[in-house]
Backbone as CSV, one residue per row, in Angstrom:
resi,resn,N_x,N_y,N_z,CA_x,CA_y,CA_z,C_x,C_y,C_z
1,UNK,8.568,-18.996,7.975,7.977,-17.671,7.785,7.392,-17.565,6.379
2,UNK,6.602,-16.556,6.158,5.767,-16.576,4.953,5.970,-15.360,4.058
3,UNK,7.185,-15.217,3.505,7.368,-14.221,2.452,6.611,-14.730,1.236
4,UNK,5.595,-13.991,0.825,4.687,-14.455,-0.223,5.186,-14.096,-1.615
5,UNK,5.706,-12.890,-1.765,6.120,-12.433,-3.091,7.186,-11.359,-2.948
6,UNK,8.159,-11.402,-3.853,9.198,-10.381,-3.908,9.304,-9.894,-5.346
7,UNK,9.201,-8.572,-5.524,9.201,-7.981,-6.865,10.320,-6.954,-6.960
8,UNK,11.232,-7.165,-7.882,12.276,-6.175,-8.133,11.804,-5.278,-9.269
9,UNK,11.542,-4.019,-8.952,11.020,-3.075,-9.945,12.154,-2.505,-10.780
10,UNK,13.211,-2.090,-10.115,14.437,-1.661,-10.782,15.576,-1.816,-9.772
11,UNK,16.769,-1.356,-10.125,17.924,-1.596,-9.255,17.810,-0.884,-7.912
12,UNK,16.935,0.135,-7.814,16.792,0.894,-6.575,15.480,0.622,-5.835
13,UNK,14.590,-0.156,-6.437,13.228,-0.271,-5.899,12.770,-1.720,-5.854
14,UNK,12.199,-2.126,-4.718,11.672,-3.488,-4.592,10.422,-3.497,-3.725
15,UNK,9.562,-4.469,-3.999,8.342,-4.713,-3.220,8.432,-6.100,-2.619
16,UNK,8.026,-6.231,-1.366,7.923,-7.549,-0.736,6.562,-7.656,-0.048
17,UNK,5.926,-8.802,-0.220,4.586,-9.048,0.328,4.646,-10.271,1.250
18,UNK,3.993,-10.146,2.398,3.989,-11.202,3.417,2.587,-11.774,3.558
19,UNK,2.476,-13.098,3.572,1.211,-13.761,3.870,1.210,-14.085,5.356
20,UNK,0.331,-13.438,6.104,0.363,-13.527,7.572,-0.344,-14.808,8.020
21,UNK,0.421,-15.864,8.154,-0.110,-17.155,8.583,0.273,-17.487,10.019
22,UNK,1.310,-16.800,10.551,1.844,-17.115,11.865,0.961,-16.541,12.978
23,UNK,1.123,-17.100,14.146,0.444,-16.568,15.332,1.152,-15.301,15.787
24,UNK,0.510,-14.553,16.653,1.117,-13.351,17.241,2.433,-13.702,17.925
25,UNK,2.436,-14.767,18.716,3.639,-15.135,19.467,4.783,-15.535,18.539
26,UNK,4.470,-16.274,17.493,5.515,-16.704,16.565,6.095,-15.525,15.796
27,UNK,5.261,-14.541,15.487,5.751,-13.347,14.806,6.612,-12.501,15.730
28,UNK,6.213,-12.420,16.990,6.910,-11.561,17.941,8.267,-12.128,18.363
29,UNK,8.355,-13.445,18.477,9.506,-14.103,19.092,10.866,-13.665,18.524
30,UNK,11.064,-13.635,17.209,12.404,-13.299,16.697,12.693,-11.799,16.586
31,UNK,11.729,-10.962,16.932,11.883,-9.521,16.726,12.436,-8.822,17.950
32,UNK,13.188,-7.769,17.696,13.646,-6.872,18.762,13.017,-5.507,18.498
33,UNK,11.965,-5.198,19.246,11.194,-3.983,19.004,11.649,-2.843,19.906
34,UNK,11.584,-1.627,19.370,11.811,-0.430,20.176,10.706,-0.328,21.239
35,UNK,10.975,0.346,22.357,9.936,0.485,23.401,8.626,1.072,22.878
36,UNK,8.708,2.088,22.005,7.453,2.675,21.514,6.726,1.725,20.570
37,UNK,7.466,0.865,19.857,6.825,-0.133,18.992,6.132,-1.194,19.843
38,UNK,6.779,-1.595,20.931,6.155,-2.555,21.845,4.853,-1.992,22.407
39,UNK,4.924,-0.730,22.826,3.726,-0.093,23.397,2.627,0.006,22.356
40,UNK,3.030,0.310,21.128,2.037,0.472,20.068,1.336,-0.852,19.766
41,UNK,2.107,-1.918,19.631,1.489,-3.204,19.285,0.645,-3.730,20.445
42,UNK,1.073,-3.497,21.678,0.286,-3.953,22.832,-1.002,-3.155,22.987
43,UNK,-1.000,-1.928,22.459,-2.189,-1.086,22.546,-3.233,-1.366,21.484
44,UNK,-2.901,-2.223,20.534,-3.861,-2.557,19.474,-4.893,-3.540,19.991
45,UNK,-6.156,-3.260,19.741,-7.234,-4.100,20.258,-7.446,-5.356,19.419
46,UNK,-7.066,-5.296,18.155,-7.279,-6.428,17.259,-5.988,-7.216,17.065
47,UNK,-6.066,-8.524,17.264,-4.883,-9.353,17.010,-4.509,-9.338,15.533
48,UNK,-5.489,-9.151,14.669,-5.210,-9.059,13.232,-4.296,-7.869,12.949
49,UNK,-4.587,-6.733,13.591,-3.739,-5.557,13.427,-2.360,-5.773,14.053
50,UNK,-2.332,-6.433,15.186,-1.050,-6.735,15.825,-0.175,-7.586,14.911
51,UNK,-0.773,-8.612,14.337,-0.015,-9.503,13.449,0.408,-8.778,12.181
52,UNK,-0.439,-7.873,11.694,-0.050,-7.066,10.534,1.141,-6.189,10.848
53,UNK,1.105,-5.550,12.010,2.211,-4.690,12.462,3.504,-5.495,12.545
54,UNK,3.442,-6.653,13.158,4.637,-7.480,13.332,5.136,-8.039,11.998
55,UNK,4.225,-8.387,11.112,4.651,-8.929,9.813,5.421,-7.891,9.010
56,UNK,5.062,-6.625,9.176,5.806,-5.560,8.503,7.252,-5.531,8.998
57,UNK,7.462,-5.791,10.286,8.837,-5.833,10.826,9.606,-7.012,10.249
58,UNK,8.904,-8.097,9.942,9.567,-9.214,9.265,9.937,-8.839,7.827
59,UNK,9.088,-8.083,7.178,9.431,-7.610,5.832,10.647,-6.692,5.870
60,UNK,10.724,-5.846,6.899,11.916,-5.006,7.059,13.168,-5.865,7.139
61,UNK,13.078,-6.952,7.886,14.220,-7.867,8.011,14.599,-8.456,6.662
62,UNK,13.596,-8.739,5.828,13.885,-9.261,4.486,14.671,-8.249,3.651
63,UNK,14.461,-6.964,3.942,15.200,-5.916,3.251,16.549,-5.611,3.916
64,UNK,16.810,-6.220,5.071,18.051,-5.957,5.779,17.944,-4.858,6.820
65,UNK,16.721,-4.491,7.191,16.495,-3.457,8.200,15.924,-4.083,9.470
66,UNK,15.882,-3.273,10.529,15.235,-3.694,11.762,14.214,-2.630,12.161
67,UNK,13.474,-2.922,13.208,12.498,-1.961,13.715,13.178,-0.654,14.124
68,UNK,14.427,-0.739,14.560,15.174,0.451,14.984,15.476,1.394,13.819
69,UNK,15.437,0.865,12.605,15.730,1.689,11.418,14.518,2.479,10.930
70,UNK,13.351,2.198,11.488,12.104,2.795,11.016,11.597,3.834,12.014
71,UNK,11.145,4.974,11.483,10.490,5.957,12.337,9.384,6.642,11.556
72,UNK,8.510,7.340,12.280,7.351,7.987,11.666,7.389,9.490,11.944
73,UNK,6.960,10.285,10.945,6.914,11.734,11.159,5.580,12.136,11.779
74,UNK,5.371,13.433,11.927,4.158,13.937,12.584,2.889,13.594,11.811
75,UNK,3.029,13.352,10.514,1.883,12.966,9.685,1.616,11.464,9.727
76,UNK,2.482,10.723,10.427,2.341,9.271,10.466,2.965,8.565,9.292
77,UNK,3.761,9.299,8.501,4.414,8.702,7.336,5.707,8.021,7.767
78,UNK,5.932,6.780,7.311,7.147,6.063,7.716,8.384,6.550,6.963
79,UNK,9.519,6.464,7.634,10.808,6.828,7.048,11.867,5.842,7.523
80,UNK,12.934,5.727,6.745,14.080,4.924,7.143,15.245,5.841,7.505
81,UNK,16.015,5.451,8.498,17.095,6.301,8.982,18.189,6.522,7.946
82,UNK,18.337,5.597,6.985,19.389,5.774,5.980,18.969,6.688,4.834
83,UNK,17.734,7.227,4.909,17.284,8.182,3.909,16.526,7.577,2.739
84,UNK,16.468,6.249,2.660,15.674,5.632,1.593,14.190,5.816,1.890
85,UNK,13.393,5.762,0.827,11.953,5.956,0.953,11.264,4.608,1.169
86,UNK,10.229,4.624,2.008,9.498,3.403,2.319,8.004,3.698,2.372
87,UNK,7.206,2.725,1.972,5.759,2.783,2.160,5.311,1.413,2.644
88,UNK,4.287,1.400,3.480,3.851,0.200,4.189,2.344,0.017,4.032
89,UNK,1.912,-1.235,3.957,0.477,-1.514,3.907,0.201,-2.870,4.550
90,UNK,-0.964,-3.021,5.159,-1.430,-4.357,5.516,-2.951,-4.392,5.502
91,UNK,-3.461,-5.522,5.039,-4.907,-5.728,4.891,-5.210,-7.190,5.179
92,UNK,-5.938,-7.423,6.261,-6.302,-8.784,6.655,-5.039,-9.646,6.770
93,UNK,-4.910,-10.696,5.924,-3.771,-11.605,6.103,-2.581,-11.318,5.184
94,UNK,-2.546,-10.117,4.620,-1.398,-9.742,3.789,-0.832,-8.393,4.222
95,UNK,0.478,-8.268,4.120,1.135,-6.984,4.331,2.158,-6.786,3.227
96,UNK,2.542,-5.534,3.002,3.493,-5.237,1.943,4.349,-4.031,2.280
97,UNK,5.564,-4.026,1.749,6.501,-2.924,1.919,7.163,-2.655,0.571
98,UNK,7.308,-1.385,0.230,8.095,-0.979,-0.927,9.183,-0.038,-0.429
99,UNK,10.409,-0.223,-0.921,11.546,0.621,-0.555,12.258,1.053,-1.826
100,UNK,12.655,2.331,-1.857,13.278,2.882,-3.063,14.166,4.069,-2.708
101,UNK,14.975,4.473,-3.666,15.752,5.704,-3.523,14.900,6.940,-3.808
102,UNK,13.668,6.718,-4.310,12.776,7.824,-4.651,11.431,7.634,-3.946
103,UNK,10.625,8.688,-3.818,9.335,8.567,-3.131,8.448,7.478,-3.730
104,UNK,7.800,6.715,-2.858,6.987,5.575,-3.291,5.714,5.478,-2.450
105,UNK,4.800,4.654,-2.915,3.577,4.362,-2.174,3.093,2.977,-2.543
106,UNK,2.462,2.294,-1.599,1.929,0.950,-1.854,0.646,0.771,-1.057
107,UNK,-0.260,-0.044,-1.596,-1.490,-0.361,-0.866,-1.976,-1.742,-1.270
108,UNK,-2.471,-2.491,-0.298,-3.133,-3.780,-0.530,-4.556,-3.662,-0.025
109,UNK,-5.505,-4.127,-0.841,-6.925,-4.083,-0.466,-7.587,-5.413,-0.784
110,UNK,-8.473,-5.846,0.092,-9.281,-7.029,-0.177,-10.384,-6.672,-1.154
111,UNK,-10.616,-7.524,-2.132,-11.666,-7.275,-3.122,-13.015,-7.655,-2.514
112,UNK,-13.832,-6.629,-2.234,-15.120,-6.873,-1.591,-16.229,-6.116,-2.325
113,UNK,-17.364,-6.769,-2.568,-18.457,-6.129,-3.297,-18.917,-4.810,-2.706
114,UNK,-18.771,-4.637,-1.389,-19.274,-3.415,-0.757,-18.552,-2.162,-1.228
115,UNK,-17.410,-2.312,-1.917,-16.715,-1.135,-2.429,-17.576,-0.392,-3.451
116,UNK,-18.471,-1.136,-4.122,-19.355,-0.499,-5.109,-20.298,0.502,-4.452
117,UNK,-20.627,0.280,-3.177,-21.554,1.167,-2.477,-20.910,2.509,-2.125
118,UNK,-19.596,2.541,-2.044,-18.919,3.795,-1.707,-18.145,4.375,-2.895
119,UNK,-18.372,3.797,-4.084,-17.602,4.217,-5.260,-17.700,5.718,-5.517
120,UNK,-18.881,6.286,-5.318,-19.070,7.709,-5.617,-18.253,8.623,-4.707
121,UNK,-17.719,8.063,-3.626,-16.896,8.873,-2.723,-15.460,9.012,-3.200
122,UNK,-15.024,8.096,-4.091,-13.613,8.160,-4.482,-13.366,8.123,-5.992
123,UNK,-14.402,7.931,-6.809,-14.198,8.009,-8.261,-14.885,9.258,-8.812
124,UNK,-14.226,9.918,-9.731,-14.770,11.090,-10.409,-14.582,10.906,-11.902
125,UNK,-13.411,11.276,-12.358,-13.041,11.089,-13.763,-13.241,9.634,-14.209
126,UNK,-12.999,8.684,-13.331,-13.027,7.265,-13.692,-14.421,6.775,-14.067
127,UNK,-15.454,7.510,-13.676,-16.826,7.123,-14.053,-16.993,7.022,-15.563
128,UNK,-16.198,7.799,-16.295,-16.337,7.834,-17.747,-15.981,6.506,-18.407
129,UNK,-15.149,5.702,-17.760,-14.765,4.442,-18.408,-15.151,3.188,-17.616
130,UNK,-15.664,3.353,-16.408,-16.089,2.186,-15.631,-17.514,1.780,-15.989
131,UNK,-17.772,0.477,-15.978,-19.106,-0.051,-16.258,-19.553,-0.922,-15.076
132,UNK,-20.504,-0.426,-14.265,-20.954,-1.185,-13.088,-21.542,-2.555,-13.421
133,UNK,-21.900,-2.770,-14.682,-22.496,-4.049,-15.070,-21.454,-5.123,-15.380
134,UNK,-20.217,-4.725,-15.519,-19.165,-5.692,-15.840,-18.840,-6.561,-14.629
135,UNK,-18.515,-7.821,-14.891,-18.169,-8.736,-13.799,-16.871,-8.327,-13.105
136,UNK,-16.068,-7.546,-13.790,-14.779,-7.114,-13.240,-14.868,-5.780,-12.482
137,UNK,-16.082,-5.252,-12.329,-16.264,-3.909,-11.758,-15.645,-3.784,-10.370
138,UNK,-15.890,-4.739,-9.491,-15.366,-4.673,-8.124,-13.833,-4.705,-8.148
139,UNK,-13.265,-5.555,-8.980,-11.805,-5.623,-9.072,-11.230,-4.305,-9.594
140,UNK,-11.898,-3.710,-10.577,-11.421,-2.444,-11.136,-11.497,-1.327,-10.091
141,UNK,-12.601,-1.287,-9.354,-12.729,-0.293,-8.282,-11.649,-0.479,-7.226
142,UNK,-11.363,-1.729,-6.900,-10.360,-2.004,-5.871,-8.979,-1.553,-6.328
143,UNK,-8.663,-1.758,-7.597,-7.388,-1.295,-8.142,-7.313,0.229,-8.076
144,UNK,-8.392,0.898,-8.451,-8.403,2.368,-8.427,-8.204,2.877,-7.002
145,UNK,-8.918,2.284,-6.051,-8.747,2.691,-4.655,-7.299,2.481,-4.212
146,UNK,-6.735,1.318,-4.538,-5.365,1.007,-4.114,-4.356,1.966,-4.740
147,UNK,-4.564,2.330,-5.998,-3.677,3.291,-6.652,-3.780,4.651,-5.963
148,UNK,-4.994,5.085,-5.709,-5.172,6.400,-5.083,-4.633,6.411,-3.655
149,UNK,-4.798,5.328,-2.952,-4.236,5.231,-1.603,-2.706,5.290,-1.664
150,UNK,-2.129,4.636,-2.661,-0.672,4.677,-2.828,-0.192,6.089,-3.118
151,UNK,-0.936,6.805,-3.945,-0.587,8.194,-4.244,-0.693,9.069,-3.003
152,UNK,-1.732,8.832,-2.227,-1.918,9.625,-1.004,-0.761,9.388,-0.026
153,UNK,-0.346,8.134,0.099,0.769,7.823,0.993,2.057,8.492,0.518
154,UNK,2.251,8.520,-0.792,3.450,9.149,-1.342,3.439,10.653,-1.104
155,UNK,2.295,11.286,-1.361,2.217,12.744,-1.310,2.054,13.268,0.113
156,UNK,1.295,12.533,0.938,1.134,12.842,2.372,0.831,14.309,2.639
157,UNK,-0.207,14.819,1.981,-0.598,16.218,2.151,-2.049,16.308,2.628
158,UNK,-2.299,16.907,3.795,-3.673,17.040,4.283,-4.534,17.819,3.296
159,UNK,-5.796,17.414,3.188,-6.722,18.134,2.320,-6.888,17.528,0.942
160,UNK,-6.053,16.554,0.596,-6.195,15.912,-0.713,-7.371,14.940,-0.674
161,UNK,-8.152,14.929,-1.747,-9.331,14.081,-1.845,-9.188,13.107,-3.015
162,UNK,-9.493,11.839,-2.747,-9.379,10.819,-3.796,-10.185,11.186,-5.037
163,UNK,-11.401,11.671,-4.821,-12.309,11.938,-5.935,-11.886,13.169,-6.731
164,UNK,-11.442,14.198,-6.061,-11.190,15.484,-6.705,-9.766,15.652,-7.219
165,UNK,-8.811,15.047,-6.551,-7.412,15.366,-6.836,-6.609,14.235,-7.473
166,UNK,-7.156,13.002,-7.473,-6.433,11.862,-8.040,-7.199,11.309,-9.241
167,UNK,-6.493,11.054,-10.330,-7.105,10.521,-11.541,-6.345,9.277,-11.982
168,UNK,-7.072,8.211,-12.283,-6.464,6.981,-12.778,-6.889,6.791,-14.233
169,UNK,-5.905,6.723,-15.119,-6.148,6.585,-16.554,-6.730,5.205,-16.839
170,UNK,-7.601,5.058,-17.856,-8.204,3.755,-18.171,-7.161,2.635,-18.284
171,UNK,-7.543,1.455,-17.832,-6.610,0.329,-17.806,-7.366,-0.971,-18.012
172,UNK,-6.629,-2.019,-18.326,-7.153,-3.373,-18.364,-6.496,-4.158,-17.242
173,UNK,-7.274,-4.977,-16.550,-6.729,-5.734,-15.427,-5.560,-6.611,-15.855
174,UNK,-5.619,-7.139,-17.075,-4.555,-8.031,-17.533,-3.240,-7.306,-17.776
175,UNK,-3.296,-5.991,-17.937,-2.075,-5.230,-18.230,-1.201,-5.031,-16.992
176,UNK,-1.826,-4.901,-15.827,-1.063,-4.756,-14.594,-0.360,-3.423,-14.427
177,UNK,-0.705,-2.435,-15.217,-0.087,-1.117,-15.063,-0.961,-0.045,-15.703
178,UNK,-0.810,1.175,-15.220,-1.500,2.315,-15.805,-0.801,3.591,-15.334
179,UNK,-1.347,4.709,-15.754,-0.815,6.011,-15.364,-1.831,6.690,-14.454
180,UNK,-1.355,7.399,-13.468,-2.239,8.157,-12.576,-1.704,9.577,-12.437
181,UNK,-2.624,10.485,-12.153,-2.266,11.903,-12.012,-2.745,12.435,-10.672
182,UNK,-1.975,13.342,-10.127,-2.431,14.177,-9.016,-2.610,15.585,-9.569
183,UNK,-3.794,16.131,-9.382,-4.103,17.496,-9.805,-4.490,18.267,-8.552
184,UNK,-3.528,19.020,-8.010,-3.725,19.633,-6.695,-2.988,20.962,-6.601
185,UNK,-3.674,21.957,-6.061,-3.071,23.261,-5.810,-2.466,23.851,-7.092
186,UNK,-3.223,23.714,-8.196,-2.817,24.255,-9.496,-1.536,23.627,-10.053
187,UNK,-1.223,22.420,-9.583,-0.074,21.687,-10.115,-0.508,20.277,-10.489
188,UNK,0.149,19.717,-11.507,-0.164,18.362,-11.949,1.085,17.487,-11.844
189,UNK,0.889,16.261,-11.346,1.988,15.322,-11.173,1.587,13.999,-11.817
190,UNK,2.467,13.451,-12.637,2.192,12.200,-13.348,2.980,11.060,-12.719
191,UNK,2.316,9.900,-12.555,2.984,8.744,-11.955,2.655,7.473,-12.741
192,UNK,3.666,6.659,-12.968,3.443,5.304,-13.472,3.108,4.414,-12.293
193,UNK,2.107,3.574,-12.467,1.687,2.686,-11.381,1.587,1.253,-11.889
194,UNK,1.721,0.319,-10.972,1.554,-1.099,-11.295,0.593,-1.718,-10.293
195,UNK,-0.043,-2.798,-10.707,-0.963,-3.488,-9.790,-0.972,-4.975,-10.105
196,UNK,-1.366,-5.775,-9.113,-1.465,-7.214,-9.280,-2.555,-7.739,-8.372
197,UNK,-3.021,-8.950,-8.685,-4.059,-9.608,-7.894,-3.531,-10.916,-7.338
198,UNK,-3.974,-11.277,-6.134,-3.636,-12.578,-5.568,-4.627,-12.919,-4.466
199,UNK,-5.171,-14.107,-4.532,-6.021,-14.667,-3.474,-7.117,-13.716,-3.005
200,UNK,-7.765,-13.039,-3.954,-8.869,-12.146,-3.623,-8.449,-10.778,-3.140
201,UNK,-7.196,-10.415,-3.347,-6.669,-9.106,-2.956,-6.106,-8.394,-4.179
202,UNK,-6.056,-7.071,-4.095,-5.381,-6.252,-5.102,-4.279,-5.458,-4.414
203,UNK,-3.138,-5.370,-5.091,-2.025,-4.570,-4.593,-1.624,-3.594,-5.691
204,UNK,-1.414,-2.342,-5.319,-0.953,-1.338,-6.274,0.215,-0.580,-5.670
205,UNK,1.106,-0.135,-6.534,2.250,0.648,-6.047,2.711,1.624,-7.125
206,UNK,3.417,2.633,-6.678,3.954,3.649,-7.570,5.320,3.195,-8.076
207,UNK,5.543,3.332,-9.375,6.845,3.011,-9.977,7.636,4.314,-10.080
208,UNK,8.711,4.442,-9.315,9.489,5.686,-9.378,10.115,5.890,-10.747
209,UNK,10.170,7.146,-11.173,10.788,7.475,-12.465,12.290,7.303,-12.358
């Protein structure tokens, strides 16, 4: 099996990333899925999505959980039955899970030039420090998107907009961390975030206080 990376953030929080190299059948074989999980994976039209779904269940096993321990609320946000917080992501051949005693969010994104074409849909404040002429522009945009997606997963509130309500403080790719803010409904929330790159992908997650 292909546990790609394991990151211990603190005594209560860890990230695990899976490199999805196995076939659908090999991923499915050792798992015991709930009936609704079976129906969900069989209803997926893309085998890539099916394998991503199953790889997340393997990550749960790495944490000592099973598919039976995971459930989703009406907003589609995942939860664990023991009350710990979880966030899930998968993108192409990578998936990731973060689990903590406090609210968390994680996102993995493939670094693709086309993100520059939609930048104006999700960057606002960040325009002040981004330079489209820099060779690192696509990577920086991908980190910003991943951070904002992680914040959205953590907050899980309809009506929040990446461009208007989420702000990512200037950062250097080599630093692997920055601060982000949510400014929503006349309230401000500050979050420490971390990010990393691997094999043409960016991963970002929220560091619980």
